Structure formats: structure tokens, C-alpha cells
C-alpha positions as CSV (number, residue, x, y, z in Angstrom):
1,M,-77.8,18.5,32.6
2,W,-76.6,19.4,36.0
3,S,-72.9,18.8,36.6
4,G,-73.1,19.2,40.4
5,S,-71.0,22.4,40.6
6,Q,-72.3,25.6,42.1
7,H,-71.5,29.2,41.1
8,V,-72.0,32.4,43.0
9,V,-73.7,35.2,40.9
10,D,-73.6,38.8,42.0
11,L,-76.0,41.0,39.9
12,V,-74.8,44.2,41.6
13,Q,-71.1,43.7,40.7
14,N,-71.9,42.0,37.4
15,S,-69.8,38.9,38.2
16,C,-70.0,35.2,38.4
17,S,-67.6,32.7,40.0
18,C,-67.2,30.9,36.6
19,R,-65.5,34.2,35.5
20,I,-67.1,34.1,32.0
21,W,-69.2,37.2,32.7
22,D,-66.2,39.0,34.1
23,L,-64.0,38.3,31.0
24,T,-66.6,38.9,28.3
25,G,-69.0,41.5,29.7
26,I,-71.9,39.3,28.6
27,P,-73.9,37.4,31.3
28,C,-73.0,33.7,31.5
29,M,-75.6,30.9,31.7
30,H,-75.5,31.0,35.5
31,A,-76.2,34.7,35.6
32,L,-79.0,34.3,32.9
33,A,-80.7,31.8,35.1
34,V,-80.7,34.2,38.1
35,I,-81.9,37.1,35.9
36,H,-84.7,34.9,34.5
37,L,-85.8,34.0,38.1
38,K,-86.0,37.7,39.0
39,N,-88.1,38.4,35.9
40,E,-85.6,41.0,34.6
41,F,-84.2,41.7,31.1
42,P,-80.7,40.3,30.4
43,E,-79.9,43.3,28.1
44,T,-79.7,45.6,31.2
45,Y,-76.8,43.5,32.5
46,V,-74.6,43.6,29.3
47,Q,-71.6,45.9,29.5
48,T,-72.1,49.3,27.9
49,W,-69.4,48.9,25.2
50,Y,-71.7,46.3,23.5
51,T,-74.6,48.8,23.1
52,K,-75.6,50.4,19.8
53,Q,-75.2,53.9,21.2
54,T,-71.6,53.2,22.2
55,Q,-70.8,51.7,18.8
56,L,-72.3,54.7,17.0
57,Q,-70.3,57.1,19.2
58,I,-67.0,55.2,18.5
59,Y,-67.5,55.3,14.7
60,S,-69.0,58.8,14.6
61,N,-65.6,60.5,13.9
62,F,-64.5,60.4,10.3
63,V,-60.8,59.8,9.7
64,S,-59.6,61.4,6.5
65,P,-56.8,59.6,4.6
66,V,-53.4,61.2,4.6
67,S,-50.9,60.9,1.7
68,L,-47.7,59.6,3.2
69,L,-45.7,60.1,0.0
70,N,-45.4,63.8,0.5
71,M,-44.7,63.6,4.2
72,L,-42.2,60.8,4.5
73,P,-39.1,60.0,2.4
74,I,-39.2,56.6,0.8
75,L,-37.0,54.3,2.8
76,L,-35.8,51.2,1.1
77,P,-35.0,48.1,3.1
78,P,-31.3,47.5,3.5
79,L,-29.7,45.1,1.0
80,R,-28.9,41.7,2.3
81,R,-26.2,39.5,0.9
82,P,-27.3,36.0,0.0
83,P,-25.8,33.2,2.1
84,D,-24.1,31.6,-1.0
85,R,-20.8,32.6,-2.7
86,P,-21.3,35.8,-4.6
87,T,-21.8,35.3,-8.4
88,K,-19.2,36.5,-10.8
89,V,-20.4,39.5,-12.9
90,R,-17.6,39.6,-15.5
91,R,-16.9,37.0,-18.1
92,K,-13.3,35.8,-18.6
93,E,-11.6,36.6,-21.8
94,P,-10.9,33.5,-24.0
95,D,-7.2,34.3,-24.5
96,K,-6.6,34.5,-20.7
97,P,-4.8,31.4,-19.4
98,Q,-6.8,28.9,-17.4
99,K,-5.8,27.5,-14.0
100,I,-3.6,24.4,-14.3
101,E,-5.2,22.5,-11.5
102,R,-8.5,22.0,-13.3
103,L,-8.6,20.3,-16.7
104,S,-11.2,21.2,-19.3
105,K,-12.7,19.2,-22.2
106,R,-13.0,22.4,-24.2
107,G,-11.7,21.8,-27.8
108,V,-11.9,17.9,-27.6
109,E,-13.9,16.3,-30.4
110,M,-16.4,13.7,-29.4
111,R,-16.2,10.2,-30.9
112,C,-19.1,7.8,-30.9
113,S,-18.5,4.5,-29.2
114,K,-20.9,2.7,-31.5
115,C,-19.8,3.7,-34.9
116,K,-16.4,5.3,-34.0
117,I,-17.2,8.5,-36.1
118,I,-16.1,11.9,-34.8
119,G,-18.8,14.5,-34.3
120,H,-21.5,12.9,-32.2
121,N,-21.8,10.6,-29.2
122,K,-23.4,7.2,-28.5
123,R,-26.6,8.8,-27.3
124,S,-27.3,10.8,-30.5
125,C,-26.0,8.1,-32.9
126,K,-28.4,7.3,-35.7
127,G,-26.2,4.7,-37.4
128,E,-24.6,6.0,-40.6
129,V,-25.7,4.6,-44.0
130,G,-23.8,1.6,-45.2
131,Q,-22.8,0.4,-41.7
132,N,-24.3,-2.6,-40.0
133,I,-24.8,-1.5,-36.4
134,P,-27.0,-3.9,-34.4
135,V,-29.5,-1.9,-32.5
136,K,-31.1,-3.6,-29.4
137,R,-34.7,-2.8,-29.0
138,H,-36.9,-3.9,-26.2
139,Q,-40.2,-5.3,-27.3
140,V,-43.0,-4.9,-24.8
141,G,-45.7,-7.6,-24.6
142,V,-43.8,-10.3,-26.5
143,R,-43.3,-13.6,-24.6
144,T,-40.6,-16.0,-25.3
145,Q,-41.1,-19.8,-25.6
146,Q,-39.8,-20.4,-22.0
147,Q,-42.2,-17.9,-20.5
148,A,-45.2,-19.4,-22.3
149,T,-44.7,-23.0,-21.2
150,P,-46.3,-23.9,-17.9
151,I,-44.1,-25.7,-15.3
């Protein structure tokens, strides 16, 4: 499909006006068309750093590994303080007086609001033996008489 644009190809300078050949070192489609019209091989117009000989020459040197532990001292990164308030390391002694501004519930015995017995709360109340404590339970799937009658 021809888009109507024209590009200038220079085989001596290895360049095209689309700049793809200049940037990559590999002939673009415009240059390949000109090379094909001249009955030449496109491999001769590829930059030398893509050839097998250049790649073998680049990787011919062997780099031996060096142990950095013997050469450099171990440098630890600097310690950073977290953005929050620093945590307290020590525990306060129990006989040390508390601040007066803040009241504590330490030492207060819990009393159940259902059975009024000291030692547990409403959530963990199991209902003591001998007491009639009504327990409300929700029954799933049971319809009442009002819900069953059509309107």
C-alpha cells in the first residue's frame, strides 16, 4: 500500500529521509527497495556492530569474578527513624503512680447486664443454672402468619 510520501535514500551514506536506517543501523523498507532494484545484498549495508565477527570480538575477553568482601569494608545503610512516635522500650513498674488525667478500668470487676453476676459480661453470659433468662434467637426461614397471607 502506497501512502503517497517519498523518501530519499543514499546508499553511500547509509541513510534514508525516514531516519529509521540512521537510528538503528539496519536498512529500512525504503532502502531495501532500492537495494533490491540494484540487485545487491542487503547484508552489506547493515552496520558492522551487528556482524558475527564484531560480536565474537566483543565477547572474546573473559572477565574473572572478583571477591569484593576482601577488598571493601561492609557498609551498612544509615538507620532511619520511622515517621511515627518512637515506641517505649521499658515497662512501667506496677507500684509507680499513674497519671491523674487518664482514668483506667484496671481492677474493676465486670458485672453481666443480663444475669447481674460478677465475673463475666453480657457477651460471654451462658445463663446460670436455676435462672430463667429469656434468650432471643433469630430463626431463619420461618414465616409468620402475616407474611404467609397474600394481600
